[in-house]
Every structure is written in C-alpha cells, then in structure tokens.
N, C-alpha and C positions, 0 to 999 in steps of 0.2 A: 763635953756632957758625957757622963758615964751612963752605961746601959744596965738597968736593972734585970739581970738574967733571971731572976726568980720570977719577977712579974712577966717578963717576956715568955719565959717557959710556961707559966701558968695560962697566959692568954692563948698561947698555941694550944696548949692541952684543951683550954675551953672551947677554942675554935674547932679543934677536931672533935671534941665531944659533941659540939653544935652540929657539925657536918653529920656525924654519925647518927645524931637524933633525928637531924632533918632527912636524912637518907632512910632511916629505918621507919620513922613514923608519917613522914610527909611524902617524900619522892617515891619511896617503893610502892605504897598503895597507888599514888597517881600513875606511876609506871605499869603497875599490874592492872590497874583499870584501863590504862591506854592499850596495854597489850590484849586484855580481854575484849576491849572494844574493837581493836583491830582483828583479833580472830573472829569476833561475831561479824564485823563487816566482810572479812574474807569468806566467813561461811554463808552469810546472806548473798554475798557476790556470787559464790559457786552455786548457791541454791537458785539464784536468779539465772545464772547461765544454764544450769541443769533445766529449769523450768522453761527457759527460752528454747534450749535444744529440744525438749519434749514438746513444746508447742510447736516448733518448726517441724518436728517428726509428725505430729498429728495433723498439722497443716499439710504436709507432703502427702501423708496417708488420705487426707481429705481429698486433696487435688487428684490422687491417684483414683480414688474410689469414684470421684466425680467425673474423670476422664473415662474410666471404665464404664460408668452408668450411661455416659453420654454416647460412648461407642456401642454398648448394648442396646441403647435406646434407638441409635441409627440402623443397627442390624435388625432390631425388632421391627422397625417402621419398615425398612427395606423388605423384610421377609413378608410382613403383612401386606405390603404393596403388591409383592409377586403373587401372594395368595389371593389376594382380592382380584388381581387381573386374571389369575388363572380360573378362578371362580366364575368371573364374569365370561371369559371366553367359553368355558365349558357350558354355561347356561345359556349363552347365546348361540352356541353350536346345537345343544339340545333343543332350544326353542326353534331354531331354523329346521332341524331335523323332523320336529314334531309338525311344524307347519307344513314342510314339504311332504310328509307322510299323509297329512291330513288332506292336503291338496290332491296327492295322487290317488288316495282312496275315494275322495269326492269325485274325481275325474273318472276312476274306474267304475264307480257306482253309476255314474251318469252315463258312461258308455254301456254299461250292462243294461240300465233301463231302456236306453235308446235302443239297443239291440233287441231287447225283448220286445219293445214296442213295434219295431220294424218287423220282427218275425212274426209277431201276432198278427199285425196287419196283413202281411203277405200270406200268411197262413189261411186267414180269413178269405182273402182274395182268392186263393188257390182253391179252397173248399167251396166258396160261392161259384167259381168258374166250373168246379166239377158238378156241383148241384145243377147249374144252369145247364151244363152238357147233358146231365142224365134227363133233365126235365125234357129239353129239346128232342133228345133222341127217343125218349118214351112217347112224346107227342107225334112225332113223324113216323113211328112204326106203323107199318101197314101190312096188309096180307102178303105182298110180294117179299117184303123184307122178312116176314115171319117164315115163309117157305125157305128163304136163304139161310135163315138161322137153324132151321131143322135140318137143312142138308148139310151146313158146315158142322153141326153137332154130331151128325152121324158120320161124316167123313172123319171127324178128329177121333172118334170111337174106333173106327175102322182102322185107323193108322197107328194104333198103340202096339207095341211089340209083344212078342208071344209071352215073355215074362210077366209083364203086366195083365195080359189076358188069363193067364193061368192062375195069378193071384186073385183077378177079378172073379173067376169061375169058383175057386176055392171058397171064397167069401159067401158064396150063395148058400152054402150049408149053414153058415152062421145066421143069415138073414131069413132062413127058411124059404128059399127061393123067391124072395120077393125083393124088388128093387124100387126105388123112388126116382122119379123124373120131375124136376122142377123147372118151370118155364117163367118167363117174364110177362107172358101173354096167355090167354087162354087157348087150347087146342080145340079145334072142331073134331068130330068123330073120325073124319078121314086122316087127319093128321095124327090122331092117337093110334089109329090102326097102322099107319105107316111106320111110326116109332116102335109099335109093339112088334110087328113083324120083323123089323130090322134087329131088334134086340134078341128075339127068338133064334133068328138065324145066326147072329154073332156069338151068342152064348151056347147055342147048341142045345137049349131047352127052353120049353115054354114056361117061363118064370112069370110070376105075378108082378104087374106093374101098377104102382099108384102115380097119379099125376096130380101135381100141386102147383098152384100159382105162388111165386115168391116176388114180394115188392122189392127185395134186395137186389134183384137181377135187372139189368138193362139189356134188352134186345139178346137174351142169352137163355141157354138151357144147361141144367146140371144133371148127372147121373149119380145116385148114391147107392152104394151096396155095403152095408155093414161098417159104416164109417169111411169107406174109400169113395173118392169123388173124382169125376171126370166132367170138367166143366168147360164151356165157351160162352162168355159174354162180354159185352163192351165195358162192364164194370171193372174187370181185372186191368185192361189197358188204361183205363182212367186212374185207377189206384196206382198203377205202375207210374203214370205221368205225375201223379200228385207226390209220390215218394221221391221221384227224380228232381221235382220242382223244389221239395222241402231240402233234400240233399244238397242240390245247388245252391239254395238260399243259405243253408248253414255254412257251406264252404266259403261263400263270398262274405258272409259277415265275419267269419274267422279270419279270412284274409284281410279284411279291412281293419279288424282289431290288432291284428300283428303289425300292419302298416302303421297305424296310429301309434302303437307302443314304440316302434322303431323311431318314429319321427319325434316322440316326447323325450327318448332317451339320448 
C-alpha cells in the first residue's frame, strides 16, 4: 500500500491548523479564564487571610481592652471599697468623738449644776446660821453684856498705836471736831457720859459726839471720824466665820471636782 504524501502532508497541516485554531480561540480563553479565576481566588484568599488577621487583631485588641477594663474595674472597686471603709471609719470615729464630747459636756454640766446647788444650799445654811446667831446674841444681850461691850470698845481704842492716833486726831479738822459713835443698843446717860469723857481724854480735846443706834451691829460699838472707823462687834467675827466657811466650801467642791475629773479620765 502506497502512502499519499500529499494527502498525509495536507492532513498534518490541517491538524496543526486545527490545533492552532483550538489553542488560539478555545484553549487560550479557557486558560486565561482559568488564570483569571485562579488569580481572583488567590486575591480572595489573600483578602480572606487579611480579613482574618485583621479580625484576630481586632479580637486581640478587644480582649486586651476587656482585660484592661476588667483590671481597671477591679482597681476602681478596690479603691472605692477602701474609700468607703475609710469614710465609715472616719464617720464612726467622729460620731464616737461627738458622743463622748456630748457625754463629757453633759457630765460637766451636771457636775456644775450639782456644785452650784450644793454651794447655794450650804451658803443658805451658813447665812441662816449667821442670822440665827445674830438674833440669839441680840436677844440675850443684857445690861452687863452692854457694860462689857463699852469697856472692850474703850480698851480697843486705847490700844491703837501712835500713828493711828495721830491720824485720828488730824481727821478731827475735817469732821469739824465731831465724831459719831454707833451702838447696837441704846446707851443711857451714864454710859454716854463715860464714853464722852473717855474720848475727850483720849483725843485731847472736847470734841462733839453724836450717838446713834445701828441695827447692823451685834453687841458692838463703832467710832467714825471723817470716814475713819474703829469698831468692835460680834458681827465681824461672824462675817469672818462665814467667809471662812464659804472659802472652805469652795475648796472642798473644787477638790471634789478635781477628784471626779481624775477618776473619769
């Protein structure tokens, strides 16, 4: 069997032309389409990877922020707890201090009222005792006691020193040579004469003498010369006794207060 080389060659050429045509018009667009699709898939894959990485970054950032917020929340709660505890302690301390101060002030006020009441009662008792003493002494005063008062009065005047006597004499000029004698009881004429003669002899001049009765005196007599006074009466010892009683009372109350304060502290 002989080969038709022309036909064989023509078929080869046709095959090559077919291959070229298929390659140019069919395979190349398909390959290009496949390449484009592959590139698109790669791009989408890369985009997906980028999106995933971005999402992971965002998620990590969110977790970090969440952790930071949780930590900050714990710190804020802890700080708030400390501040609340401190506020509670401060207000409790202040409340206790105010209560203690109020209690102390109330105690001191009660003590002052008690001391004032005791002092007032004791002073009233002392005043009552003094008044009773004056009344009793005034009621029991008799002629013999009055004579003794006059003698004691003249004795006290006679015992003053020279300086006082000179001062007394010099004051007579101011009083126009008149003196005042006050007594707790009325003097009869003989007693007045006795006192008058004594004062004339003592002062060295016949001064004028006014006699008056004083309800303030108790079994006593007073000589007044231009504001100068020489006195003897039981009222003065009673007043001294009252002053001593009041002074002792105040010292006793003060000592009790100090003792109570020491006991409370």
